[in-house]
N, C-alpha and C positions, 0 to 999 in steps of 0.2 A: 504493500500500500504506500503511495507517495505521500509527501508532506501535506498536500492540499486535497487529498481525495474527499475528505468530509465536506469541504467547501464546494467541490464540483458536484457532489451528490445533492447537497442542499439547494444550490442554485438551479440545478437541472430539474429537480422535483418542484420547487417553488414557482418557477417561471415556465415550466413545461417546455424546456429546451433539451435538445439532444446533448449527450455528454461530450461529443466531439466539438460542438459549437461552444459549449461552456469552457472546455479545455483550451480552445483557441483564444477565447476572450480573456481567460485568466492569464495565458501566456503573454498576450499583448499588454495587459494591465501591469504585469510584473516587469515587462520591458520598459514601460513608461515610468514606473516607480524607480527603477534603477538607472534611468537614462540621465547621465550627467549634464547633457545639454539642457535639460529641464530643471536642473538643480538637485537631481537625485531624490532620495526619500524625503529630505527636508523640504525641497522645493515642491514636491508633490503635496505634502501636508499643508504647506504654506498657501497653496492655491485654494484650499478649503478654509483655512484660518482667515485669509484676506477677504473671504466672502461671508464673514460673520459666523463661521462654524467652528470657532476655537474650542468651545466646550464639547462639541461633538468629537473633534479630533482627540481631545484629552480622554474622552470615554473609550475611544478605540485603542489608544495606547495604554490606558490604565487597565485595572483588573476587573472593574465592574461591568455592568451591562453596556453593550454598544449602542450608542444613540443612532437612530435611523436617520437617513437623509432622503430627500425627494429627487425625482428625475430632474426637476428644474435646477436644483442645487448642484447636481452633477454637471449639468449643461453649463451653468455659470462658471464652475470651477475649471472645466476642461476647455471650453470654447469650441467654436464650430470646426476649426481645422482639425483638431485632435480627434473629435468625435467622428468626423467624416473619414479620417484615416483609419480609425479603429474599426468602424463598420465595414470599410472596404477590405481590410485584412482578414476580418473574421468571416466575411461573406454573408452578412445579414444586414437588414436595415437599421437605421438609427433608432427607430421606434421599438426595435427588439432589444438592442443592447442597453438602452438607457435604464429601463427598470432593472435589468440584470446587474448593471454596474452599481446602481443604487443599493442593491442588496449585497453585492459582492465586496465592495470597497471596505465597509466596516469590518467584515470578517477577515479580509486579507491583511489589513493593517494590524488588527489584533493578533493575528497569527504570526506576523513578522516581528512583533514587539513583546516577546515574553518578558515578564518582570518589569514591564513598563519602560524599557530602554530600547532605542532604535539600534538596529544592527550596524556594524561598521560596513563601509563600502565593500570590503573584501568578502565579508560574511554574506552580505546581500547578493553580491554577484554569484557566489558559490551556490546559494539557495536557488536563484533563478536558473542557473545552468543545470543544476541537478533536476529541477522540475521539468525543464525543456527536454532533457535527455531521457527522462523517465516517461514522458507523455507523448513521445513521437509515435504516431500511429503506424502500424504495420502496413506497408503499401499493398494495394490489391494487385493481383497479377494482371498484366496488360491484356486487352482483348486481342485474340488471335486474328490476324488479317485474312488468313485462309484456313478453311477446315481441312485438317489432316485426317485422312481415312485410316482407321486402324488396319493393320496388316491382317490378311486372311489367315486363319489358323492353319498350321501345317498338319496334314494328316499323318498319324503315326505310321511309321514304317521302320524297317530294319535300318539302323544307322542314323535314326532321326536325331539322336543327341549330337552326332558329329555335324549334321546339317545346321542345327541350332547354334552350335559353337561357331560355325563359319558365318552364319547370318547375324549373330548378335552384335559384333562390332559395326556391321553396316547399319543396323537399326539404330544403334547409339549415335553413330555419325549423322544419320538423318535427323535425329531428334535435336542434336546440337546445332545443325544448320537451321532448322526451323526456329529454335530459340534465338539464335543470332539474328534471324530475320525479324523476329518480334521486337527485340530490344533496339535494334538499329532503326526500325520503323518508328518506334516510340520517340526516339531522340530527335527525329527529323520533324521540323515544323511543317504542317500541311501547306500546300502551295497557296491556298487562298487566305492564309492568316497574315495580317500585316504586322510582322514582328517589330518593325521599327516603331510603329505607333504604340504597340503593347509595352515595349521597353521604355518608351518615353513616358507613358502614363505611370508605369511603376516607379520610374525615377522621380516623377513629380510628386507622387504620394509619399515616397520615402523622404524627399526633401522637406515636405510639409511636416512629416512626423518627427524629423530630427532637428528641425530648426526651433530653437527656444523662442517661445512667444514673448516679446518684450512686455514687461509689466509697467504700467503707468498709473499715476495717482488720478483718481476722479477729481474733477475740478468744476467749479460753478461760479461764474462771475455775473453779477446783476448790476447793470449800469443804468442809472436814471438820467434821462436827458429831457428836461422840461416836460415832465409828465409822461414821457414815453420810456419804455423799459426794454433794454436789449440784453439778451441772455447769451452767453458764450460758455464753452467748456466741453467736457466729456464726462459721460456717466456710463455706468456698467451695463444697464439693461433698459428695456422699453418701459418697465413699470416705474422706474425712477424718473424717466423723462415724462411720462404721463402724469405722475404725481406733481412734479414741478409745474407743468403746464396748467393743470387744473387749479392749483393753489394760486398761481400768479394771475391767471385769467379772472378768478373770483375776486382777487384783491384789487387789481388795477384795471380790469376790463380787457377782454380778449383783443380788442382793436388796438390797445396800447402796448401789447406785449409782442416782442419779436424773438422767437426761439430758433431762428434759422441757423444760428451759430452754435447751438447745443447739439453735440454729436453723441452717438451711442457706440461704445466699443467694449466688447465682452472681455478684452484683455485688461481693461482698467480695473483697479481695485475698487471695491465698494467703499463708500464713505463710512467712517467709524459709526458704531452703534449709537443711536440717539441723535445723530445729526439732523435727520429730517424732522423728528419730533420737536427738537429745539428750534429749528428754523421756522416751523409753522407757528410756534409760540411767539416768535419775534415779529412775524409779518404784520400784526395789527399796529405795531409801533412804526411801521414803514408806510402807513396809509397815505400820509401827506408828504411823503418824501419826493422831492422833485428833481434834485440834481446830486450826483455823487456815485460812488462805487462801493460795492460790498462783494468780496471774492473769497472763495474757499478752495483749498487744495489739500486733500488728505485730512489731517487733523490740525491744519494751520489756516488761520484767517490771513490771507496774503495781502489784502488791501481793504481799507475802510476809510472813506472820507465823505464828508457832506451828510452824515447820518444825523437824524434827530437825536437830541441828548437822551431821551428816554430809551431809544434803541441802543445807544452806546452803553448805558448802565445795564440794560438787560443782557447784552452780549457778554459782559464781564461775568454775570451770574450763570447764564446758560452754558457758556463755553469755557468755564473755569477748567484749567488743566491743559487747554489748547495753547498753542503758540499764537500770541496776538501781536498786532503791530503796535508801534510806540504810541499811537494816538490814544490807546486805552490806558496809558499811564504806567504800564508794566516796564520793568527794566529790561532792555534788550539783552539777548543772550551774549555772553562774553565768549568770543572765539578762543578756544584753547590753542596755544602755539607752543610747539616743542622748543625747548632750550637746551643748551649744552651743560652737562654736569661733569665735573672732574672728579676722578677717583684717586686714592692715595698712591696707586701704582703708576700713575701718569696716564692711564687710559681715560677716554671720554665717552660719554653716551648721550643720546638724545632722549629727553623725557619732558613730561609736563611739570611745570612748577607746582609744588604741593601734591604731586602724584606719589605713588607707592615708592618709586625709586628715590625721590627727594627725601621722603620721610624716613626711609630705611637708612640712608646714608647718614642723615643727621642723628638718628637715634643710636646707631652703632657707635658713633663718636661721642655720645653723651655719657655723663656719669651714671645716669639711670640704668644704662645697659652695663657699663663697666662694673658697677657695684651691685648689679641685680642678681637675683636668684631665679631658679625655675618657677618658684612660687610667685615671685613679684612680676615675672614676665608673662605668666600664663594668660592674662586677660588683655595683653597689649598686642592687638592684631592690626595688620596693615592690609587694606583691601586693594586687590588689583583693580585698576580703573580702565584698562584697555585689553582685557583678556576675556575671551568669550568661547562658548562651545556651540556646535551645531545643535539645533533644536532636539531635545530629548536624548542626546547622545553624550558620550565622553570624548568625542572628537573635537580637538581644539581647532578653531578657525585659523586660516592662514594669517589673518591680521594680528593674531596674538603673538606672532614670532618676535616682533620688536621688543615687547615687554619681557618675554621670556629671556631673550638674549641679554637684556639689561640686568635681570636678576642674576644671570650667570656671571656677568662682568662684575657685579657687586660682590658676589661670593668669592670670586677669584681675587678681588682686591682686598678682601677681609678673610683670609684663609682660616682664621680661628672661629669665624661666625658659623652658626648652624641654625637652620630654620625648620619649622613644621608647616605643612600645607593643610589648610582646612577648607572644606567644601560645604555650602549651605544652599537650601532651597526655600521657596515660599511655602505657605500652608496648603496650597491647592493640590489636590490629588491624594493618592494613597500614601500613608505615612511610611510604610516599609519600602515602597518603590522610591520615594523621595530620598530615604536614607541610603539606599543602594546607589542611586544615581549620584548623589553628592559625594559618596565615598569613592566611586569610580572616577569622578572628575578630579578629586584631590589627588588620587594616585596617578592619574594621567599627567598632571602637572609635575608630580614627583618624577615620573618616568622620563618626561621630556628634559628635566634638569639633570637627571642621571645620565641620560644619553649625551648631554652636552659636556660631561666630564666633571660635574660637581656633586656627584651622587653621595659622597661621604659627608657632605655638608647639608644634605636633605634626608635625614634618617627617618623622618616620620611624616605620614600623611593620613588624614582621617576625615570622614564625612559626618556631618551632624544633622543632615536632613533639615527638617523644619523645627528642630528643637529650639532654636533661638530666633525664629521668625516672629515679627511683631505685628504685621499687617494682616487683617482678617482675610480669609480665603475667598470671601465674596466681594472683596474690593476689586477695582479694575486692574488690568494688567500693569499699567504704568505705576500705580501705587505699590503693587506687590514686587516690582522690579528690584527695590532696594534690599529685599530679603534674599534675592538670588545672587550669590557672590562667591568668589574664591579669595582666600586671604592667606597670609603667612604670619607667623610670629617667631621670635628668636628663642633659641634654646641655650641653656648653659651646660 
């Protein structure tokens, strides 16, 4: 029995599809999940998370019941090109694969994430390869182009065994010739098939399937011009477009609203949860607005001018936590700029002022460290500020290399210093899975430092899961972000 037999049986029975069709669909789905051009497994899950299905994805990866998804949600996450390619490869219509995919995806993701942790690229590739090799159907024998008559039976006579001995090689030779004719004939394309067009079409389908669809932020710009309202931007789906049109037509009058510049693109991320509800609450305060601009992109208000004062005050309340322009009185984000830090051995590194490197260097040189004990140091942690992992995995992102290299340089400059690595998660999800994930991440950092040649200075690594998390698990993701971290402390 293969790794995915139970899924094939379940989907075949539930959607009344042949097992061959379900097997092909599962093979194509696994290929999509492991396709690096689409971002691999993390990119696959992000397509659903960016469409408001973050909680559903968490349920698939976690140990509880898998949240169901609809055909429309699959369509929004995949987009037209991918669905068209999948249907073509499986050999059935989109209306057939959509419900099957909606039922299959939660089961497959759950199957691939035992213990709530995403597999490594190598492990996922091996799983997909094993499935494909185990599920290759046995080819049916080719249809014979000519009917071969069975030889007439020989009448028994004296010496018949000698005659059979003489004829047997000829019979076998004849069978081999016929078989050769069968297989040669099969490999030749019929004269009336346009192979050039067929190959071109296949190439086009493959190109569509292997080209990563660019991801863009949804955007919405409403510009008031002397009582006329021009809308531009891009939204994810027709429903969002229709909702915007209905609300603006009702507020300003259909004759005063121009939506010709608002486009629909399934590759655009959906606006964050709550955007539309908050915008509709804001609309009444824009009733007498005649001139100005209000623009959104993702979770940022990119432009706001000429708004009624009541609308400005309401935006501060409705969109608290969003990045707002300076007109709202919030301090602009200070851009972090790397600066050069010097180490005692003469080496230099690039780091952010006040970052983990800066703090570690200053603390190692301080009396608090020199005179400290393991007991006095145990609560003095330094958080990484530029080290991250791929979603749900222990795989460090490529961008983390700079900060890891800096920690290596610091340890080499202070050869007597030793550190412990700690991993932490927020409160959302299964406690045991969070503990295992945090421990795996702490040990992944330890392994990276060991590989860089400072292993003796990193003797300990431990995950604490959600033990020290402070933000409620029902808070939004941005608030919970501060509980998800990796840190180090010094040992004596």
